[in-house]
N, C-alpha and C positions, 0 to 999 in steps of 0.2 A: 772404669776409673782406676788409675794407677797412682799410687803415692808412696814415697819413700818412708819406710818405718824408721823411727829413731833407734839408735843402737840400744840394745837391751830390752826392746819392747816386744820381741817375738813371743815370749811366754804369755804375756797378757793378751796379745792378739789371738793366739791359739785358744786360750781359755774362753775368749769372748765369741769367737767365730766358728770354731770347729767342735763344739759340743752341742748337745740337744738342749731343749728347754729345761730339762731336769738336771742339767750339769753332766750328763753321761756322754760318753764318746760317740761320735757319729762315724759311720764308715767313711774313710778318707781315701781319695786317690792320690797316689804318689808318683811323680815323674822325676827321674834323675837324668839330667843331660850331661853329656861328656863322652868319655871313652869307657865302654863297658866290658872290654876284653880282658880276661885274666892276665896279669903280668904287666899290662899297660893301662889298667883302669884308672880313671880319675873322674870326679864329679865336679862340674863347673857351674851347675845350677840345680837346685833342689826345690821342687814345687809340691805343695800340698793343697788339696781342694776337697770340699764337700759337695761339689757340683754347683754351688751357688756363689761361693767366694773362694779365693785362692791367695796363697802367699808363696813368694819365690825368694829363696835365699841363695846368695853367692857365698859358698863356704870359704872362699879365699878372703873375703872381706868381713865375715860375720864377727860381731863382738863376742867375747867369751861367754857372756850371759845368754846370748842368742844360740850359740853353739851348744851350750849346756841344755837349753830348753829343747832344741831340736834332737839332741842325743837322747834325752829323756823320753820324748815321744816315740822316736824310731826304735829305741831299745826296749820299750815296754810292750806288754802283750794286751794291755787294756784297750788300746785303740786299734780296731781292725783296719788293715791296710789292703788296698787293691793296687798291685804293681805289675805292669807289663814288663816281662823279662826280669823277674825278681832276682834271678841269679846274677845277671849282669849288673843290676842296681846294687846288689850286695857288694860285689867286687869294687864298684866305683865309690860307694860310701865307705867301705873298709879302708880304701886308700887315703881317705880323709880322716880316718880315725873315728868314723861314725858307725854305729850298729844298725842292723835291720832285723827286727823281730816283728811278730804280729801280722805277718802277711797271710791273709785268708784266701786270696784269689789272685791268680795270674792269668790275665786275658790271653797272653801269648800261648800258654799251654792249652787253655780251653779252646782257643781258636784253632789250634793244630788238631785237636781231637775232633772238632766239629767239621773242619774243612782241611784235611791233610794235603790237598792238592793246591791250596792257596800259596802264592809265591812269597808273600811277606806277612809277618806277624808283628810288625811294629805298630805303635798306637795309631798312626795316621792310616795305615792300611786297614786295621781292624775297625776303626771308626767309619771309614768309607764303606766297608762291606756290611757291617752289622748295624750301624746307626744311620747310614746314609748321610754322614756329615763329612764334608771336605774341610779339614782343619786348615789347610793352606789357603783356602778361599776366604777364611776369616782373617787373613793377615792384614797387617797395617802398612803394606807397601814397603816393607823392609826397613822401617825407621830403626836406626841403631840406638839412638839415645846415648846417655852416659851410664857408666857402670855405677851400680848402687848396691847397698848391702842387702836389702830385702824390699819387696814390693807387695802391697796389698792391692789385689785386683778384684774389685767388686763386680766388674762386667768384663766379659771375655771376648767381646766383639770390638771391631775397630771404632774408634771415636777420637775426638780431638784430644781428650785426656790421654788415651793410650799411645798417642804419637810420641810422648815423652818416655815411654817404657822401652827398654832395650828389647830388640826383636827376640833374642834368645829367652828372656824372661817371659814375654808374652806367649811364645810358643809352648814353653814348658807348662805355664799355667793352664793353657787350653788342653794340653795332653792330660794333665792331672785331673781336669774337670770332667773329662768324659770317661774316666776309669770306672766310676760307679755305675754309669749307664751300661758300659760294656759288660761289667760283671753281671748285671741283672739280665741282660739279653742272652748272654752266653750260658748262664746258669740254666735258663729256661731251655735253651737248645741242647745242653748236655742231658737234661732230663728227658727231652723228646727223643734223643738218640740212645737213651739208656746207658749213658757213659758217665753219669755223675759219680758212681762208686769208683770207677777207674780213675777219675780225676782226683777225687778227694782222698782215696786210700792208697793210690800208687803214684800218680804223676806229681802231685804237690809234695808229698813226703820225700820222694826221691830227689826232686829238684832242690829241696831244702838241705840235703846232705852233700850236694855237689860243690 
């Protein structure tokens, strides 16, 4: 199900959907669509998901209240974030004046340590290899829809309702939704390969400084 959120409603949605039953933060997957290269970076869609529900924000259309709510979440350390290519995401968000703190796991870095011979470490490639999920196969036949400020996506598979959601928003939501599962599987694989310390004490800290 996809539906447009009213301007200014993002903060309320985040509080209602992306916290646990006690009001504490859940581990969230973050996907930043756009150009992630330094010097050319720009974010065109920002998706957050707890693997069950997702919200996608167009930063170019976001109301000031929604941008403030998003910046508060991304800039805080209370909410643990899983982000594939966190460095690229940081550059794209920074170009929009948004921070990125609280990243606890980068599946791209973990995937490289586990399978350095793999050709790609984007979300789609990692989901295919480690989860057996073909994100493109979940597509909605490329329906473009109309540009919206933010979408609340309660189901991430194709449906009659999802046909109205822009393809970029739906794809970003699906990528955000699998981040948590990728982190769980890759954490286990890092332990199996005795590479967990290398990941947590070297790779993640070094990537955060670049």
